[in-house]
C-alpha positions as a printed Julia matrix, in Angstrom:
382×3 Matrix{Float64}:
 -28.75   -3.84  -11.57
 -25.42   -5.48  -10.85
 -22.99   -3.51   -8.72
 -19.93   -4.27   -6.51
 -22.05   -6.1    -3.96
 -23.15   -8.63   -6.65
 -20.38  -11.28   -6.12
 -21.16  -11.51   -2.38
 -23.61  -14.05   -0.89
 -25.2   -11.28    1.21
 -24.54   -7.81    2.14
 -22.96   -7.58    5.64
 -23.21   -3.76    5.94
 -25.88   -3.71    8.46
 -24.05   -6.1    10.67
 -20.95   -4.0    10.38
 -22.88   -0.87   11.41
 -24.07   -2.74   14.53
 -20.87   -4.54   15.54
 -17.69   -2.72   14.05
 -15.64    0.06   15.4
 -16.32    3.81   14.68
 -13.43    3.92   12.02
 -14.69    0.86   10.08
 -18.46    2.2    10.28
 -17.16    5.62    9.19
 -15.33    4.29    6.28
 -18.05    1.83    5.31
 -20.59    4.52    5.09
 -18.5     7.1     3.23
 -15.85    5.04    1.34
 -18.25    2.12    0.23
 -21.61    3.58    0.33
 -20.86    7.17   -0.51
 -22.7     8.91    2.17
 -21.7    12.31    3.4
 -21.79   14.36    6.48
 -25.12   15.65    5.33
 -26.28   12.47    7.06
 -26.47   13.15   10.74
 -25.37    9.41   11.4
 -22.17   10.09    9.43
 -21.5    13.29   10.89
 -21.66   11.89   14.47
 -19.4     9.01   13.36
 -16.82   11.61   11.95
 -16.82   13.51   15.26
 -16.27   10.11   16.93
 -13.47    9.05   14.7
 -11.62   12.53   14.82
 -11.56   11.85   18.65
 -10.36    8.27   18.43
  -8.22    7.7    21.43
  -5.66    5.44   19.75
  -4.9     8.22   16.89
  -5.03   11.08   19.45
  -2.41    9.57   21.46
   0.0     9.28   18.65
  -0.35   12.9    17.79
   1.32   13.96   21.03
   4.61   12.18   19.94
   5.01   14.16   16.63
   8.26   16.24   16.75
   8.77   19.93   15.86
  10.1    18.8    12.5
   6.82   17.03   11.59
   8.25   13.47   11.92
   7.53   10.74   14.38
  10.52    9.1    16.13
  12.93   11.1    13.94
  12.32    8.45   11.29
  10.68    8.36    7.8
  10.69    4.7     6.95
   8.61    2.14    8.93
  11.49   -0.3     9.06
  11.11   -3.61   10.6
   7.39   -4.37   10.78
   7.99   -6.56   14.11
   9.4    -3.67   16.02
   7.17   -1.12   17.79
   9.34    1.76   16.86
   7.45    4.98   15.86
   8.22    6.27   12.37
   6.45    8.87   10.1
   5.38    6.17    7.71
   3.93    3.85   10.28
   1.91    6.59   12.27
   0.72    8.3     9.1
  -0.66    5.21    7.46
  -2.39    4.17   10.72
  -4.0     7.8    10.81
  -5.08    7.35    7.21
  -6.67    4.07    7.89
  -8.65    5.63   10.69
 -10.16    7.92    8.02
  -8.15   11.02    8.88
  -6.69   13.09    6.07
  -5.02   16.58    5.21
  -7.66   18.4     7.2
  -5.7    17.69   10.32
  -3.01   20.08   11.19
  -0.53   17.38   12.31
  -0.9    15.68    8.85
  -0.27   18.85    7.16
   2.92   19.37    9.21
   4.1    15.88    8.39
   3.16   16.51    4.74
   5.61   19.69    4.62
   8.4    17.41    5.68
   7.62   14.81    3.11
   7.44   17.45    0.32
  11.04   18.16    1.03
  12.02   14.77   -0.21
  10.54   15.59   -3.79
  13.07   18.45   -4.07
  16.78   18.25   -5.18
  18.28   19.95   -2.14
  21.88   19.0    -1.68
  21.5    19.43    2.17
  18.6    17.07    2.55
  18.12   15.63    6.04
  17.95   11.93    5.52
  16.9    11.22    9.02
  17.61    7.61   10.15
  19.88    7.04    7.08
  22.09   10.1     7.77
  24.81    7.86    9.26
  24.62    5.4     6.5
  25.21    7.83    3.6
  28.31    9.7     5.1
  31.1     9.67    2.47
  29.04    7.22    0.35
  27.57    9.01   -2.66
  26.18    5.76   -4.21
  24.22    4.86   -1.06
  23.13    8.47   -0.69
  21.55    8.48   -4.23
  19.74    5.24   -3.57
  18.4     6.38   -0.11
  17.27    9.73   -1.57
  15.15    7.86   -4.33
  13.83    5.44   -1.73
  12.5     8.31    0.58
  11.28   10.19   -2.36
   9.07    7.43   -3.33
   7.96    6.63    0.19
   6.94   10.23    0.7
   5.04   10.13   -2.56
   2.81    7.26   -1.37
   2.02    9.01    1.95
   1.24   12.31    0.35
  -0.98   10.78   -2.16
  -2.86    8.59    0.55
  -3.29   11.78    2.53
  -4.96   13.65   -0.36
  -2.15   15.71   -2.2
  -2.7    14.14   -5.51
  -3.79   17.44   -7.12
  -0.71   19.42   -6.18
   1.49   19.82   -9.06
   4.78   18.91   -7.4
   3.23   15.57   -6.19
   1.63   14.79   -9.59
   4.72   15.67  -11.48
   6.84   13.26   -9.25
   4.31   10.42   -9.93
   4.59   11.0   -13.61
   8.39   11.01  -13.43
   8.45    7.79  -11.41
   5.93    6.07  -13.88
   8.37    7.0   -16.7
  11.24    5.55  -14.95
   9.6     2.25  -14.06
   8.24    1.78  -17.52
  11.7     2.49  -18.91
  13.11   -0.24  -16.69
  10.72   -3.01  -17.6
  11.3    -2.06  -21.22
  14.95   -2.6   -20.93
  16.26   -6.09  -21.72
  18.21   -5.76  -18.39
  14.93   -6.2   -16.48
  14.83   -9.9   -17.38
  17.89  -10.57  -15.39
  18.52   -7.59  -13.18
  20.79   -9.31  -10.68
  24.01  -11.45  -10.61
  25.26  -13.65   -8.09
  28.67  -12.77   -6.54
  29.88  -14.76   -3.63
  27.49  -15.55   -0.76
  24.51  -13.53    0.35
  21.94  -11.75   -1.66
  22.56  -11.29   -5.49
  23.78   -7.82   -6.61
  21.87   -5.53   -8.77
  23.69   -5.31  -12.15
  25.09   -1.89  -13.25
  23.01   -2.11  -16.36
  19.93   -2.21  -14.34
  20.63    1.03  -12.49
  19.64    4.55  -13.63
  20.44    7.75  -11.71
  21.68    5.78   -8.82
  18.66    3.62   -8.43
  17.17    0.45   -9.66
  13.71    1.26  -10.81
  12.38   -2.24  -10.51
   8.74   -2.12   -9.38
   8.18   -2.76   -5.8
   5.62   -2.45   -2.96
   6.25    1.26   -2.48
   5.82    1.93   -6.11
   2.62   -0.11   -6.25
   1.3     1.92   -3.5
   2.06    5.26   -5.16
   0.3     4.31   -8.47
  -2.72    2.79   -6.42
  -3.34    6.06   -4.47
  -3.16    8.35   -7.64
  -6.7     8.38   -9.13
  -5.77   10.38  -12.07
  -3.52    7.58  -13.37
  -6.54    5.81  -14.82
  -7.72    8.91  -16.79
  -5.12    8.38  -19.49
  -5.03    5.59  -22.02
  -1.1     6.0   -22.21
  -0.68    5.83  -18.59
  -3.02    2.71  -18.27
  -0.99    1.02  -21.01
   2.14    1.71  -18.96
   0.7     0.38  -15.8
  -0.23   -2.83  -17.48
   3.13   -3.28  -18.87
   4.51   -2.8   -15.46
   2.34   -5.21  -13.58
   2.67   -7.92  -16.42
   6.42   -7.71  -15.6
   5.61   -8.08  -11.77
   3.45  -11.12  -12.3
   6.01  -12.73  -14.66
   8.33  -15.67  -13.61
  11.43  -13.5   -14.03
  10.22  -11.06  -11.41
   8.65  -13.49   -8.95
  11.96  -15.54   -8.82
  13.73  -12.36   -7.34
  11.8   -12.68   -4.08
  10.99   -9.57   -1.79
  14.6    -8.91   -1.13
  15.39   -8.43   -4.88
  19.13   -7.96   -4.33
  21.59   -5.51   -2.97
  23.54   -2.4    -4.42
  27.31   -2.46   -4.09
  28.65    0.73   -2.36
  31.88    1.88   -0.83
  30.66    1.05    2.69
  29.34   -2.43    1.79
  26.02   -3.63    0.12
  22.72   -2.08    0.88
  19.64   -4.03    0.11
  17.12   -2.89   -2.55
  14.21   -4.99   -0.97
  10.49   -4.64   -0.92
   9.63   -6.69   -3.91
   6.13   -7.76   -4.49
   6.03  -11.52   -4.15
   2.9   -13.58   -4.43
   2.75  -16.98   -2.76
   0.42  -19.9    -3.26
  -2.6   -19.39   -1.05
  -1.63  -22.45    1.22
   1.6   -20.49    2.05
  -0.35  -17.48    3.39
  -2.54  -19.73    5.52
   0.22  -21.95    6.95
   2.42  -18.97    7.73
  -0.39  -16.92    9.18
   0.17  -13.77    6.95
  -3.01  -13.59    5.06
  -3.17  -10.0     5.89
  -0.25   -9.32    3.53
  -2.12  -10.79    0.74
  -5.28   -8.69    1.47
  -3.28   -5.74    1.4
  -1.64   -6.41   -1.87
  -4.93   -7.18   -3.39
  -6.47   -3.96   -2.26
  -3.53   -2.02   -4.11
  -4.3    -4.08   -7.33
  -7.96   -3.33   -6.73
  -7.47    0.37   -6.6
  -5.79    0.0    -9.92
  -8.59   -2.12  -11.34
  -5.96   -4.9   -12.34
  -7.19   -8.06  -10.39
  -9.26   -9.29  -13.34
  -6.17   -9.07  -15.61
  -4.28  -11.86  -13.86
  -5.64  -15.32  -13.19
  -3.32  -15.69  -10.14
  -5.12  -12.76   -8.54
  -8.43  -14.0    -9.49
  -7.73  -17.39   -7.89
  -7.25  -15.65   -4.64
 -10.46  -13.83   -5.05
 -12.21  -17.2    -5.94
 -11.03  -18.58   -2.59
 -12.08  -15.47   -0.6
 -15.53  -15.39   -2.15
 -16.09  -19.09   -1.24
 -15.27  -18.45    2.36
 -18.09  -15.95    2.84
 -20.88  -17.11    5.36
 -24.41  -17.05    4.34
 -25.0   -13.92    6.32
 -22.31  -12.15    4.41
 -19.52  -12.08    7.03
 -15.94  -13.53    6.53
 -15.36  -15.54    9.66
 -11.77  -16.57    8.66
  -9.66  -18.42   11.21
  -7.44  -16.22   13.43
  -4.42  -18.49   12.75
  -4.42  -17.23    9.13
  -3.43  -13.93   10.61
  -0.88  -14.99   13.18
  -1.13  -15.31   16.87
  -1.16  -11.52   17.4
  -1.05   -8.47   15.37
   2.28   -7.09   13.99
   2.85   -3.29   14.1
   3.6    -3.36   10.45
   0.12   -5.12    9.61
  -1.73   -2.94    6.96
  -5.13   -4.8     7.74
  -5.92   -4.32   11.38
  -8.24   -1.4    12.06
  -9.62   -3.12   15.18
  -7.19   -3.27   18.1
  -8.56   -6.26   19.93
  -8.6    -9.35   17.87
  -9.31  -11.53   20.89
 -12.97  -10.66   20.22
 -14.19  -12.7    17.18
 -16.68   -9.92   16.35
 -13.81   -7.52   16.06
 -11.63   -9.86   13.87
 -14.72  -10.71   11.72
 -15.5    -7.06   11.15
 -12.07   -6.04   10.35
 -11.58   -8.82    7.72
 -15.05   -8.34    6.28
 -14.6    -4.73    5.73
 -11.2    -5.21    4.04
 -12.56   -7.74    1.66
 -15.5    -5.55    0.74
 -13.05   -2.57    0.11
 -11.31   -4.73   -2.45
 -14.62   -5.73   -4.18
 -15.68   -2.07   -4.22
 -12.39   -0.71   -5.72
 -12.03   -3.55   -8.25
 -15.64   -3.05   -9.49
 -15.41    0.71   -9.78
 -11.96    0.7   -11.5
 -11.91   -2.3   -13.75
 -14.0    -0.86  -16.54
 -11.66    2.14  -16.7
  -8.55    0.24  -16.51
  -9.44   -2.63  -18.91
 -11.69   -0.72  -21.25
 -14.59   -2.95  -20.87
 -18.12   -3.14  -19.63
 -19.51   -5.03  -16.83
 -17.68   -8.42  -16.22
 -19.67  -11.52  -16.61
 -17.62  -12.86  -13.77
 -19.15  -10.44  -11.22
 -16.23   -8.1   -10.68
């Protein structure tokens, strides 16, 4: 019987169990092969992962307010600054979740951004919003969306406050892409980035879909249970893959405020495959593909399928993906969403990291495509 492993030339799971780090082995067995701690091998791995040195070290730097570095947003990925987003996402990738008290403490802080408190602490953005209500409304929405993604990834998707916030966001994004303003949401005024048009703004924010919103929807499993919500998601990401959206680039534009323009940013830009390989940022593409796979949407778009065709063609006969290190840059960036292995100087570490990530994409796409696209097994193999 066909399953998510069918498109592969061979199943590299056994090789990963023998060569990968404990976090990858643990997620391989639990996330991809659905084993539980009833298996003594999985139980032993769980204990090893929960004591993982790189993660335990970061826990020591958590502040009393639940944040890391007194910051919420990860900021510049090339900088080594600690932030709540960066640290939490790294812990989630290790396989940690809401069972950890430090993550629950951070979640309490993140939930505050889902409220309408007038005296809400905006952390690293406090100085920017002083006497600038336009910028304050924009950053309140941004932090709200950022917090949603982190809460969902940590396992809070069943909490009503969180699920209601996701439903509200989906409504707003759908309304934006349905508005004629979405076809030309920016205007060029002078030099620099284009400004977002006033008719593209709602409640102090431009709800044009971006990377943070993609992450929110991708980590809310219940979103695929409703035919209405699935229809809205298709409409949103049809817009994201359209020429109108892709021309905006990741910067999207800026919002004009009293204290100067503030960037909207975080657009979902898809480059030709050659661009990723030449620039050495293939990890960015794999991260995007994982989010689309979690929504079961890769099959809907030929462009995404083209990336998958190339990835499958690169698989070795033994099932591994031994992609050149130059496709991922000379050294890991702190903002990389791909690397679970710390030491990429070891070919085995690099191969296990990339192999696991591609298997994750195949698994989620196979499991969720039928639900999203309302069809049976795909003859393509996904």
